[in-house]
C-alpha positions in Angstrom: 0.0 0.0 0.0 1.1 3.5 -0.8 1.3 6.4 1.3 -0.2 9.4 0.0 2.1 12.6 0.8 0.2 15.7 1.3 0.1 18.6 -1.1 0.6 21.9 -0.5 -0.2 25.0 -3.2 1.5 28.3 -2.6 0.9 31.3 -4.7 2.9 34.3 -4.6 0.6 36.5 -7.3 0.2 40.3 -6.7 -3.3 39.9 -7.9 -4.9 37.8 -4.9 -6.6 40.2 -3.0 -9.1 39.3 0.0 -11.3 42.2 -1.0 -13.1 40.0 -3.7 -13.2 37.4 -1.3 -15.2 39.2 1.5 -17.7 40.6 -0.7 -18.4 37.1 -2.2 -18.9 35.9 1.2 -21.3 38.7 1.8 -25.0 37.3 2.0 -27.6 37.9 -0.7 -30.4 40.2 0.3 -33.2 41.4 -1.7 -35.3 44.9 -1.8 -38.6 45.2 -3.6 -38.3 48.7 -5.0 -41.6 50.1 -7.0 -41.7 50.5 -10.9 -41.2 54.2 -11.1 -37.8 54.0 -9.2 -36.5 50.8 -11.1 -34.6 52.3 -13.8 -33.1 55.0 -11.5 -31.6 52.2 -9.0 -30.4 50.3 -11.9 -28.7 52.9 -13.3 -27.4 54.2 -10.2 -26.2 51.3 -8.7 -28.7 49.7 -5.4 -25.1 49.5 -3.3 -24.1 52.9 -4.2 -27.8 54.1 -3.3 -27.8 52.7 -0.1 -24.7 54.1 1.0 -25.7 57.8 -0.3 -29.1 57.6 1.1 -27.9 56.3 4.9 -25.4 59.3 4.7 -27.6 61.8 3.7 -30.2 60.1 6.1 -27.7 61.0 9.0 -27.6 64.8 7.8 -31.1 65.4 7.7 -32.8 66.7 10.7 -36.6 66.4 9.8 -36.1 62.7 9.5 -34.1 61.8 12.1 -36.2 62.8 14.9 -37.9 60.9 17.9 -40.8 60.4 16.2 -41.7 57.0 14.4 -42.4 57.0 10.8 -45.2 54.6 11.8 -46.4 56.3 14.7 -50.3 54.8 14.9 -49.4 50.5 15.2 -46.9 48.6 17.2 -47.0 46.5 14.3 -44.2 46.5 11.3 -45.9 48.6 8.3 -45.1 47.3 5.0 -45.6 48.6 1.2 -49.0 48.7 0.1 -50.2 46.2 -2.6 -50.0 47.3 -5.8 -52.1 45.0 -7.8 -51.6 41.8 -10.0 -50.4 43.7 -13.4 -46.7 43.5 -14.5 -46.7 47.4 -14.7 -47.8 47.7 -10.7 -45.8 45.2 -9.2 -42.7 45.8 -7.2 -39.3 45.0 -9.0 -37.0 42.8 -6.8 -33.4 43.8 -6.5 -30.8 41.0 -5.6 -27.7 42.2 -4.5 -24.6 42.0 -1.9 -25.1 44.9 0.6 -22.1 46.1 2.7 -22.8 44.7 6.2 -22.5 48.2 7.9 -25.1 49.3 5.5 -27.2 46.8 6.0 -27.5 46.9 9.9 -27.9 50.4 9.8 -31.0 50.3 7.8 -32.3 47.2 9.9 -32.1 49.3 13.0 -33.4 52.3 11.6 -36.5 50.3 10.1 -37.0 48.8 13.5 -37.0 51.7 15.4 -39.4 53.4 13.1 -42.0 50.7 13.0 -41.6 49.8 9.2 -40.1 47.2 6.6 -36.7 47.6 5.4 -38.0 47.8 2.0 -40.4 50.6 3.0 -37.8 52.7 4.6 -35.3 52.0 1.8 -37.7 53.5 -0.9 -38.7 56.5 1.6 -35.2 57.3 1.7 -34.5 57.0 -1.8 -37.5 59.1 -2.7 -36.2 61.6 -0.3 -32.4 61.6 -1.9 -33.6 61.6 -5.4 -35.7 65.3 -4.8 -32.8 66.4 -2.9 -35.0 67.2 0.4 -32.2 66.5 2.1 -30.4 69.7 3.8 -26.6 70.3 3.6 -27.1 73.5 5.6 -27.5 71.9 9.1 -25.2 69.3 10.4 -26.4 66.8 13.0 -24.2 65.0 15.2 -25.7 62.0 16.2 -25.1 59.2 18.7 -26.6 55.8 18.6 -26.6 54.0 22.0 -28.0 50.1 22.0 -28.3 48.2 25.1 -29.4 44.5 25.0 -31.7 43.2 28.0 -31.5 39.9 28.9 -33.3 37.7 31.7 -32.6 33.8 31.7 -34.5 33.1 34.4 -38.1 34.4 33.0 -36.7 34.1 29.4 -37.2 37.6 28.4 -34.9 39.2 25.8 -35.4 42.6 24.8 -33.3 45.8 22.8 -33.5 49.2 23.2 -32.2 51.8 20.5 -31.4 55.7 21.6 -30.7 57.7 19.1 -29.4 61.2 20.4 -29.3 64.0 18.1 -27.8 67.7 18.4 -28.1 70.1 15.6 -25.3 72.5 14.5 -25.7 74.9 11.7 -23.0 76.8 9.8 -22.5 79.5 12.1 -21.8 77.4 15.2 -19.0 76.3 13.4 -17.2 79.6 12.7 -18.1 80.9 16.5 -16.8 78.1 18.3 -15.5 74.7 17.7 -16.7 72.5 20.4 -19.8 73.4 22.7 -19.6 71.6 26.0 -23.2 70.8 25.9 -23.4 68.8 23.0 -23.2 64.8 22.9 -19.6 63.5 22.6 -19.3 61.0 19.9 -18.0 57.7 20.6 
């Protein structure tokens, strides 16, 4: 009986990068987009739009208030059913989002009581219509706490969003405000 030797493969190529490997390991996610935004999403790219919409969302004072989008109900609000014809159906976009962006979208959607698709479409429509204001800057801090009581099998999560609005004049007069929040 012949003994098999283990074989080792080594590569010294400069073309190998971990970036492509990490990107392929990301999970495939799906967002439902209404037909009137589908062409815009295809042209710009869904990863780019998700990142830009979340970035502009951080700067928006109106949208990032303490009031929930779905304040009437304790249940999650989903997009309306648009009918059975092909012209009215939502269009599925499968993509591999950055983990940070997907987590941020999920946390915001849960805190506002809406689905992730609903929040993405809302952010996208605001981003497309240029309703975000660049005049004001928002410094915000997110605090999360997880509480678990293993005896009574209770598990819940709290999410606080602390916001502080600064105008351009505040940056010119003084750099630091002693009463503002500190960013961790």
